[in-house]
C-alpha positions as CSV (number, residue, x, y, z in Angstrom):
1,M,-169.3,-180.5,-16.1
2,E,-172.4,-182.1,-15.8
3,A,-174.8,-181.1,-18.0
4,C,-177.8,-178.7,-17.2
5,R,-181.2,-180.8,-16.7
6,D,-184.5,-179.9,-17.8
7,F,-186.9,-180.4,-14.5
8,L,-189.9,-180.8,-17.1
9,N,-188.7,-183.8,-18.2
10,W,-187.9,-185.1,-14.9
11,L,-190.8,-184.1,-12.9
12,D,-194.4,-185.2,-13.6
13,P,-196.6,-182.4,-15.4
14,D,-199.0,-181.9,-12.8
15,I,-196.3,-181.3,-10.1
16,S,-194.5,-179.0,-12.5
17,V,-197.8,-177.0,-13.1
18,Q,-198.4,-177.4,-8.9
19,I,-194.7,-175.9,-8.9
20,L,-195.1,-173.2,-11.9
21,M,-198.5,-171.8,-10.2
22,Y,-197.2,-170.9,-7.4
23,L,-195.6,-167.8,-9.7
24,E,-197.7,-164.3,-8.8
25,D,-196.2,-161.6,-10.6
26,P,-197.0,-162.0,-14.5
27,S,-193.3,-160.8,-15.1
28,D,-191.9,-164.1,-14.1
29,L,-194.2,-166.5,-15.8
30,V,-193.1,-164.2,-18.6
31,H,-189.5,-165.4,-17.9
32,V,-190.4,-169.0,-17.9
33,S,-191.9,-169.0,-21.5
34,S,-188.9,-167.4,-22.5
35,V,-186.6,-170.3,-21.2
36,S,-187.1,-172.9,-24.2
37,R,-189.7,-173.6,-26.7
38,S,-190.4,-176.6,-24.8
39,W,-191.1,-174.4,-21.4
40,R,-193.3,-172.1,-23.3
41,D,-195.2,-174.6,-24.8
42,F,-195.8,-176.0,-21.5
43,V,-197.0,-173.1,-20.4
44,I,-199.5,-172.8,-23.4
45,A,-200.6,-176.1,-23.2
46,N,-201.4,-176.1,-19.6
47,G,-203.3,-172.6,-19.5
48,L,-201.1,-171.3,-16.8
49,F,-201.7,-167.2,-17.8
50,K,-205.2,-168.2,-17.9
51,H,-205.1,-169.6,-14.6
52,L,-203.2,-166.4,-13.3
53,C,-205.6,-164.2,-14.2
54,L,-208.3,-166.0,-12.4
55,R,-206.5,-166.1,-9.0
56,M,-206.3,-162.6,-9.8
57,F,-209.4,-161.5,-11.1
58,P,-212.0,-164.3,-9.5
59,Q,-214.3,-162.6,-11.8
60,L,-213.2,-164.0,-15.2
61,S,-214.2,-167.4,-14.0
62,R,-217.9,-166.0,-16.6
63,V,-215.3,-166.1,-19.8
64,A,-217.1,-168.3,-22.3
65,C,-214.4,-167.2,-24.5
66,V,-211.5,-164.9,-26.1
67,M,-211.2,-163.3,-29.0
68,E,-208.8,-161.6,-30.5
69,L,-209.8,-158.5,-32.7
70,N,-206.4,-157.8,-34.8
71,K,-206.9,-159.1,-38.0
72,S,-203.3,-159.4,-38.6
73,R,-202.7,-161.5,-35.9
74,A,-204.9,-164.1,-37.3
75,K,-203.6,-167.7,-38.1
76,K,-204.4,-169.0,-41.8
77,P,-207.1,-171.7,-40.9
78,V,-206.0,-175.0,-40.2
79,E,-206.7,-177.9,-42.7
80,V,-210.1,-179.4,-42.1
81,G,-210.0,-182.0,-39.6
82,S,-207.0,-181.5,-38.0
83,S,-208.5,-181.1,-34.8
84,Y,-205.1,-180.8,-32.8
85,S,-204.0,-177.9,-34.9
86,M,-207.8,-176.2,-33.8
87,E,-207.1,-177.1,-30.1
88,W,-203.4,-175.7,-30.0
89,E,-204.6,-172.4,-31.8
90,S,-206.8,-171.7,-29.4
91,L,-204.9,-173.1,-26.1
92,A,-202.1,-170.4,-27.8
93,R,-205.2,-167.5,-28.4
94,D,-205.7,-167.6,-24.5
95,H,-202.0,-167.6,-24.0
96,R,-202.3,-164.4,-25.7
97,V,-204.9,-162.5,-24.5
98,Y,-204.7,-163.6,-20.9
99,A,-200.9,-162.9,-20.9
100,T,-201.7,-158.9,-22.2
101,L,-204.5,-158.9,-19.7
102,A,-202.2,-159.8,-16.9
103,Q,-199.3,-157.1,-18.6
104,V,-202.2,-154.2,-18.6
105,C,-203.6,-155.0,-14.9
106,T,-200.2,-154.9,-13.8
107,S,-199.1,-151.8,-15.1
108,F,-201.0,-149.3,-15.4
109,L,-202.1,-145.9,-14.1
110,V,-204.4,-145.4,-11.7
111,E,-207.0,-143.0,-12.1
112,D,-210.9,-141.5,-11.6
113,C,-212.9,-144.2,-13.4
114,I,-216.6,-142.7,-13.1
115,S,-218.0,-141.8,-16.5
116,E,-221.3,-139.9,-15.6
117,A,-223.9,-140.8,-12.7
118,I,-227.2,-143.2,-13.4
119,S,-229.2,-142.8,-10.5
120,A,-229.7,-141.8,-6.8
121,S,-232.8,-144.2,-4.8
122,S,-234.1,-140.6,-3.7
123,T,-233.3,-136.9,-4.2
124,D,-234.6,-134.4,-1.8
125,H,-234.8,-131.3,-4.2
126,Y,-234.3,-132.2,-7.6
127,P,-232.1,-131.2,-9.6
128,L,-230.3,-128.8,-6.6
129,E,-229.3,-131.5,-5.0
130,S,-229.0,-134.2,-7.6
131,I,-226.0,-137.2,-8.0
132,H,-224.6,-135.0,-10.6
133,N,-222.6,-132.9,-7.8
134,T,-220.7,-135.7,-6.4
135,L,-219.0,-136.2,-9.2
136,L,-216.8,-132.5,-9.1
137,P,-214.6,-132.2,-5.6
138,A,-215.9,-130.0,-3.1
139,Y,-213.7,-128.1,-1.3
140,T,-216.2,-126.0,1.3
141,W,-219.3,-126.5,3.1
142,R,-221.2,-124.4,1.0
143,D,-220.5,-126.7,-2.5
144,P,-223.2,-128.7,-4.4
145,Y,-223.7,-132.1,-2.8
146,W,-226.3,-134.8,-3.0
147,S,-229.4,-135.4,-0.1
148,S,-231.7,-138.0,0.1
149,K,-234.9,-137.4,1.2
150,G,-235.6,-137.6,5.0
151,Q,-236.7,-140.7,6.8
152,S,-238.3,-141.4,10.2
153,D,-236.2,-144.4,10.1
154,P,-232.6,-144.0,10.4
155,A,-232.1,-148.3,9.0
156,V,-233.8,-146.8,5.6
157,P,-230.6,-146.9,3.2
158,E,-229.6,-145.4,-0.1
159,T,-228.2,-145.6,-3.7
160,L,-225.9,-144.6,-5.6
161,I,-225.4,-145.7,-9.1
162,Y,-223.1,-145.1,-11.5
163,K,-221.6,-145.8,-15.2
164,L,-217.6,-146.0,-15.2
165,K,-215.6,-145.0,-18.0
166,S,-215.5,-148.5,-19.4
167,E,-217.5,-152.3,-19.5
168,L,-214.1,-153.6,-18.3
169,C,-212.1,-151.8,-15.3
170,V,-209.8,-152.5,-12.5
171,I,-211.0,-150.8,-9.2
172,S,-209.0,-150.9,-6.4
173,E,-210.5,-148.4,-3.7
174,I,-213.7,-145.9,-3.6
175,N,-213.5,-142.8,-2.0
176,I,-216.3,-140.8,-0.5
177,C,-216.9,-137.5,1.3
178,P,-219.8,-136.9,3.6
179,F,-221.7,-133.2,3.4
180,Q,-221.3,-131.1,5.8
181,E,-223.3,-128.2,6.8
182,L,-222.8,-124.9,9.0
183,F,-226.7,-124.8,10.4
184,L,-227.2,-122.3,13.1
185,S,-223.9,-122.5,14.5
186,S,-223.6,-126.1,14.6
187,L,-222.2,-128.4,12.5
188,Y,-223.8,-131.3,10.9
189,I,-222.3,-134.3,9.3
190,Y,-224.9,-136.3,6.8
191,S,-223.1,-139.2,6.4
192,A,-224.3,-143.2,6.8
193,N,-223.3,-145.5,9.7
194,S,-221.5,-147.9,6.7
195,V,-221.3,-148.2,3.0
196,R,-221.0,-151.4,0.8
197,F,-219.8,-151.2,-2.9
198,R,-221.3,-153.9,-5.9
199,M,-220.0,-153.8,-9.4
200,G,-221.9,-155.6,-12.2
201,H,-223.2,-155.0,-15.8
202,P,-226.7,-153.8,-17.1
203,K,-229.3,-157.2,-17.9
204,G,-229.9,-156.0,-21.6
205,P,-228.5,-153.2,-23.7
206,N,-232.6,-151.9,-23.8
207,D,-232.9,-152.1,-19.8
208,F,-232.5,-148.4,-19.5
209,G,-235.1,-148.2,-21.7
210,S,-236.1,-144.5,-22.6
211,R,-234.4,-142.9,-19.6
212,H,-231.1,-141.5,-19.9
213,L,-228.1,-142.6,-18.0
214,G,-227.6,-139.3,-16.0
215,D,-231.1,-137.8,-15.3
216,S,-230.4,-139.1,-12.1
217,L,-234.0,-140.1,-12.1
218,P,-234.4,-143.5,-9.3
219,C,-234.7,-146.6,-11.1
220,N,-235.3,-150.1,-10.0
221,A,-231.6,-151.9,-9.7
222,E,-232.2,-155.3,-8.9
223,D,-234.6,-155.2,-12.0
224,T,-232.2,-153.4,-14.3
225,F,-228.5,-154.6,-13.0
226,I,-227.0,-158.1,-12.4
227,W,-224.3,-157.8,-10.2
228,T,-220.8,-159.7,-9.9
229,Y,-219.2,-158.6,-7.2
230,T,-220.5,-157.4,-3.4
231,S,-217.9,-155.8,-1.2
232,P,-218.0,-156.1,2.7
233,E,-219.5,-153.9,4.8
234,F,-217.1,-150.8,5.8
235,P,-217.6,-148.6,8.9
236,M,-218.2,-144.9,7.7
237,A,-216.9,-142.0,10.1
238,Q,-219.2,-139.3,10.6
239,E,-216.4,-136.4,9.3
240,G,-216.7,-134.4,6.6
241,C,-213.7,-135.2,4.6
242,L,-212.6,-137.5,1.7
243,Q,-213.0,-141.6,3.4
244,N,-210.6,-144.0,2.2
245,F,-212.5,-148.0,1.1
246,R,-209.6,-149.5,-0.4
247,L,-211.3,-153.0,-1.2
248,P,-209.5,-156.5,0.4
249,E,-208.4,-157.2,-3.4
250,P,-208.8,-155.2,-6.8
251,V,-211.8,-156.1,-8.7
252,L,-212.7,-156.8,-12.4
253,C,-215.6,-154.8,-13.0
254,I,-217.0,-156.4,-16.1
255,G,-220.3,-154.4,-17.6
256,G,-219.0,-150.8,-16.3
257,I,-221.3,-150.4,-13.4
258,L,-220.7,-149.5,-9.6
259,Q,-223.3,-148.9,-6.9
260,I,-222.8,-147.3,-3.7
261,E,-224.6,-148.9,-1.0
262,L,-225.1,-145.6,2.1
263,L,-226.6,-148.3,5.2
264,G,-227.7,-146.5,8.1
265,R,-228.4,-142.7,9.1
266,V,-226.7,-140.8,11.3
267,Q,-227.7,-137.2,11.3
268,R,-231.8,-135.1,11.6
269,H,-232.0,-132.6,9.9
270,E,-233.2,-129.8,12.6
271,L,-236.1,-128.2,10.9
272,D,-238.2,-131.5,10.4
273,G,-236.5,-134.1,12.4
274,L,-235.7,-136.5,10.0
275,F,-232.8,-138.6,9.0
276,Y,-230.9,-137.7,5.7
277,I,-227.6,-138.7,3.9
278,C,-225.9,-136.3,1.6
279,M,-222.6,-136.7,0.0
280,S,-220.6,-133.9,-1.6
281,Y,-218.2,-136.5,-3.8
282,V,-217.1,-139.9,-5.0
283,Q,-214.0,-141.0,-6.6
284,V,-213.5,-144.5,-8.2
285,V,-209.6,-145.2,-8.1
286,G,-208.2,-147.9,-10.6
287,C,-208.1,-148.0,-14.4
288,S,-209.8,-148.4,-17.5
289,L,-208.5,-151.8,-19.7
290,S,-210.1,-149.6,-22.8
291,P,-209.6,-149.8,-26.0
292,T,-207.1,-153.0,-25.1
293,F,-210.2,-154.7,-23.7
294,C,-214.1,-154.9,-23.9
295,V,-216.7,-157.4,-23.4
296,E,-219.6,-159.0,-25.2
297,I,-222.4,-159.6,-22.4
298,L,-224.2,-163.2,-23.4
299,E,-227.7,-162.4,-21.6
300,T,-228.8,-165.6,-22.1
301,S,-226.1,-167.4,-20.1
302,G,-225.0,-164.4,-18.0
303,T,-221.0,-165.4,-19.6
304,F,-219.3,-163.0,-21.2
305,V,-216.8,-162.6,-24.2
306,L,-213.7,-161.3,-23.8
307,K,-212.1,-159.4,-26.7
308,N,-208.5,-158.2,-27.4
309,D,-207.6,-155.5,-29.6
310,M,-203.6,-154.8,-29.2
311,Q,-203.1,-153.3,-32.6
312,G,-200.0,-155.7,-33.4
313,K,-198.8,-154.7,-29.5
314,F,-198.5,-158.1,-27.7
315,Y,-196.8,-158.8,-24.6
316,T,-192.7,-158.5,-24.0
317,P,-190.8,-159.3,-20.5
318,T,-189.5,-155.8,-20.6
319,K,-193.5,-153.9,-20.3
320,F,-194.3,-155.8,-17.3
321,T,-193.7,-153.6,-13.9
322,Q,-195.0,-154.5,-10.5
323,G,-198.2,-153.0,-9.6
């Protein structure tokens, strides 16, 4: 019987990399790494897990470096001047961190990722109609809701800003329920024409100043936050039900801040003739990567350090499940 041949030894390395880059499931790449020591070294040397994560989440292009916080995994210092050993340990560390990230991001259980409300661009009757009211599901038209101030121009937008459960979350969809009101035997629905989402992080640790994150007072978002993702614009139906807005691809929110842009007004109020936008409930669906991962934003460069703490638990092929 003819001996099996290792195609990595026969093909040009660049061609081998291009072939393996077609793998989209992290578990397949884990299996490749398990074939032999030489295949594992090839995956590490070419940063294939890092490339896979970058395809999954382009936001990772802003990673300046990765760090392992679990000291029990720390390697013994290499000899001074051993540049090859230092470079290989750096590649191996990237491999471990990005392999773990791929595992966490493809085997999570979804949850509501909102931690608290930060601010609304305007509030009609504060605190009675504050953004805090959007954190609890609404079941009847009598339930609490958030209301903007009235505007004569229906084109004036509104924004709602929320803090997520951690600085690193994978977000797949946002659900929003417009408020509907029974007034003088008629039903009024205060939706927006369309909606758009932004994700990002504060410009600095003190950018909120003395204001508390949950006080619902307006803040200048452009002066306070850096947005690293902006979604397409989604049409919103004039219906008083929970409306689903699924993002084209799951998004890695770096910094834990979500802004909802409500674009265009539909409903006038009968008493003052002004246009309002009112929302009963907001839900952000995804998963928090904490405590496995956290980030340190580097203010001067706009990049960040990706930190991994698995407490001694690292990926194995059997842990991967299809997301």
